[in-house]
C-alpha positions in Angstrom: 22.2 -12.6 7.2 22.5 -13.1 3.5 19.9 -14.7 1.3 19.5 -14.9 -2.5 15.9 -13.5 -4.0 14.6 -12.8 -7.3 12.8 -9.8 -7.5 11.9 -8.3 -11.1 14.1 -5.3 -11.9 11.0 -3.0 -12.8 10.1 -3.6 -8.7 13.6 -3.5 -7.7 13.9 -0.2 -9.6 10.8 1.1 -7.9 12.4 0.1 -4.4 15.8 1.8 -4.7 13.7 4.9 -6.4 11.1 5.0 -3.4 13.6 4.6 -0.4 16.0 6.5 -2.1 18.6 4.0 -1.8 21.8 3.5 -4.4 22.2 -0.1 -3.8 20.2 -2.9 -4.1 20.5 -4.4 -0.8 19.7 -1.5 1.3 16.6 -0.7 -0.7 15.1 -4.2 -0.2 15.9 -3.9 3.6 14.5 -0.8 4.0 11.4 -1.4 1.7 11.0 -4.8 3.8 11.0 -3.0 7.1 8.6 0.0 5.9 6.6 -2.8 4.9 6.1 -4.8 8.1 6.3 -1.0 10.1 2.6 -0.6 8.2 1.6 -4.4 8.6 2.2 -3.9 12.0 0.5 -0.6 12.7 -2.8 -1.7 11.0 -2.8 -5.5 12.9 -2.7 -2.7 16.0 -5.2 -0.6 14.8 -7.5 -3.7 13.8 -7.1 -4.8 17.5 -7.9 -1.7 19.2 -11.2 -1.4 17.2 -11.8 -4.8 18.3 -11.8 -3.9 21.8 -8.8 -6.4 22.4 -7.2 -3.9 25.0 -9.7 -3.8 27.7 -8.2 -1.7 30.0 -7.6 1.4 27.1 -8.7 4.3 28.5 -10.4 5.6 25.4 -13.5 4.4 23.5 -13.8 3.6 19.6 -16.0 6.5 19.6 -13.5 8.8 21.0 -10.8 7.2 19.1 -12.8 7.8 15.6 -13.2 11.6 16.5 -9.5 11.7 16.4 -9.7 10.9 12.6 -12.1 13.8 12.0 
């Protein structure tokens, strides 16, 4: 799907540099996908820590121990 968006030049240049893409479109797509992936992981972590998965085999304490 094609869309038209306004992005500041410096933001677009940063996206191209960070993603390693040489073209604008692929850089924007890659940056958007990465943002979505991170947000979904953050949301999953929040749900996990709040106990939304009642049948999850680990307790919050056991999960927190993995971070140490």
